[in-house]
N, C-alpha and C positions, 0 to 999 in steps of 0.2 A: 670832453676836450682834454687832450694831453698837452701840457705846457712844458716847453724845454727852455732852460737857461743855458744849456750846454751848446757852445758854438759849433760843435761837430754833429750833434744829433738833431735831425729835423723832425718836428712833431706837428700837431695841428696848429699850434701857435708857438712862436719863437721870440724870446726876449733876451737881451743881454744886460747884465748888472755887474759888469767887471769894474773893480776899482772903486766901488761906492756902496753905500748901504741902500737897501731897497726903499721905495717910497709908495705913494698911494696907487700908482699905476700897477706896480708889481703886486701889491696886496689885492687889488681888484681882480687881476688875472689869476692869481693863486686861488682865490675864493671861488672862482668860476671853473676851476680845473678839476678833473677827476684824478689826475696824477701829475706830479711835477718831477722833472729830471733836472738835476743840478750839476754844475761843473765841479771837478775835484777841488778847485781853488775857491769855492764859494765862502763868503764871510759867514761868521756865526749868526749875524743878524738876518741874512737871507735864509739860512737854514732854519732858524727859529720861526721865522714868519711862515715858511712852507709847512713845517711840522704842526704849527698851531692852527693852520687854516686849510689843510688838505690831508686826507686820510692816507694817501699813497705818495711817498717821496723816495726817490732814488738819487744817490746812494743813501744808505742809512748811516748817518754820522752822529747818532746819539752818543756813542762812547767816545768819539773823537773830541767832542766838545765838553762832555762830562768829565772825562779823564784825559786832559790835554798833556802833550809833550811827554818826555821820558818819565818824569815822576808820576804823572797821572797813569801812564801805562803800567808802571810797576805796581801801583795800587790796584789797577784793574786786574792784573794777573793774580795778585793775592786774593782779591775779592772773589774771583771766579775759581779759585783753587786750581789754576792752570799751572802745569809744570814749567818752572823757570828758575834761573840761577838765584841763589839767596841774595837778597837785596835790602839795603836800608836807604831811606831817603831823608834829605835834610833841606829845609828851606833856606838856611843861611849857614855860614861857617860858625856863627855864634851858637846856633842850635847844636851843631856837632860838638862844640867845646863844652856846652852845658851837659851833654849826654856823656861824653868821654873827656875827662879832665885833660888828657893829652893824647896825641895820635898813638902813642905807645900803649895806651889803655884800651884801644879799640880791639875787642876780643871776639866779636861774633864772626868776623871773617879773618882769614889768615893771609899773609903775603905769599905770592903776589895777588893783588885784587885790581878791579877795574874801577876807575873814577870817570863818571860821566856828568857833564853839565846838562841842564834840563833842555837845552836847545842845541841845534846843529844837526847835520846829516852827513852821510858819506864818510864817516869816521872822524869828522871834525869835532873837537871838544870831547874826545874820548881818549883816555890814557891808561896804560898799564902801569900800576904802582907796585914797585918791587920791595920797598922798605919804608921805614918811618920818615926818612928825610924826603923821599919822593912824595909822600902823602902831605908833608908840611908844605912843600912847594905848591901843590894843587890847592890846598886850603888857602894859602896866601893869594893865589890867583883868583879863587872864589871871592875873597874879600875885595880884590881889585874890581872884579866884575860888579859886585854889589854896589860900589860907588857910582857906577853908571846906570844902575837900575835893573841889572840882570841878576836874577836870584835862582837858586836851586841847584842841587847836585845829588847824585846817588853814588853809593859804593856797592859794588856787585862782586859776587864770587867769580873768580877767574876759572873758566872752563877750557883747558887745553884741548884744541879741536884739530890739530895738525894743519893749520893754515886754511881752513875752509869753513864756510857757513852755508846754510840752505835758505834760499828765498822761495816762499810760497806766495803766489799772487792769486787773490780771489777776485773774480769778476762775476758778480751775481751768483750763479750756480756752478761755475767752472773754477777749477784750481789748476794752476800751472806751477811747476817746480823746476828749479835749476840751482846747481852749486855755484858758488863763487870761490875759486881756489887760487892759492898762491903756490908758486913753484917751491918756495922755501916753506916747508911745513912748520917752521918755528915762527913764521911771520904772524904778528898779532892782528893786524888789520886784514880783513878779508873782502873789503868792498872794491869795486872796480876802479874808483878814483885812486886807490892806493896800489894799483897794479894787478889786482886779481883778474882771472879770466873766467868765462862762463863755461859750465859743463852740464849738459842736460841728461847725460846717460849714466854717469858713475853711480854705483851703489843704489840701484833702483829700489831695493827693499827698504832702505832708509828713507828714500823719498816717499814711498808709499806710507810708511809709518808716520812721517811728518805731516803728510796731507791729512791723514786720519785725525791726528791731534788738532791740526789747524781747523779742519771742518767742524769738529766738535766745539772748539772755541768760538768760531764764527756763528755756529748755530745758537749758542747760548747768549752771545752778545749782539747779534744782528749785524755784525760787520759784513758788508758785501762788496766792498771795493777797497783793497789795500794790498800792500806788499808786506808780508810778515816774515821776519827773520828768525831762524832757529839754529841751534847748535846741538851737536852730539858730543858728549864727553868721550874722548878716545879711550880713557881708562875704563869706562863702563862698557864700551863696545868690545874691548879685549876680554872682558868677563862674560860676554855673551848677552849683555843687556842693551836693548835698543830703547833709548829714552830720549825722545826729542824734547828740547827745552826751548820755550818761547823766549825770544830776546827783545824784539822791538816790533812795533807796528808803524809802517810807513804809509801814510795816506797820500803822499806824493812819492812816486817810485819811478825808477828808470824803466825804460821799455826795451832796452837792448836784449835782455834775456827772453823777451817775448817775440823777437824778430824785428824790432824797430817800431816807430810811431805808426806807420801805415798798418802794420799787422795788429798792433794794439787797438787802434780805433775800429778796425773791422770787427775784432772780437767784442769790443765794448758795444758797438751798435747792435750786433746780433744779440747780445745778452740783454740789452735794454729792451729790444723787441720782445724777447721771451718774457721779460718781467712785465711788460705792458700786456702781453697776451694773458699772462696769469691773473692779473687784476680784472681783466675784462670777462673772465669766465664766471 
């Protein structure tokens, strides 16, 4: 019996567990299932229940919950020796100050650098820091957030990329790539919310290299449903080096670059079918 918690995918048995933790009925169904399909927005409690009681679960969110949010992803990239911008993570502003007595003493990265809070998407809570004063402002903001119970930020090497980033979407065994580009090549933000446009055709050799790196990373981590962002250093490209750098993993991702929600769900249903066929063999 194939059990689906996904509202779009119809299986032998279908349940919904949106907005709440699973209970006895869900546990009984999972234990009876040969495979479980979960929605992208499933809670960790539902995922843990499925993983503990069924051999086959899609999607594989092991790394999503073991290495959560931006700080967790930075640790995952480091753990997997994946190519990524140099990054340091801090749980609190006090942690930073204990490590570096003042912002001016921060020596492992040079200005400009990127400051990211542990939460947020579409470019929210991500800042380009040009100098010591700008860093002090972000540290002060971190302290303000901490008073409300929101913790964690990272500092990351700034990679000039001429106003573009590459999104690779993995859906089971398929990979889709597209650029997000700004008309102004000096623009820091490259997400659609900040005015970027989608380009699926530009620099196919770079897209191919990024898919190769992403496929290797996904093969090692088990990630099979996510939008993964990468950058290319323009300075490295000018020297003839094609070096895709992993930037972020988005377990919730926009569908515009895939042709919209209808196209996305068609691909998702087909790939879940292929996944189910694979476990039945």
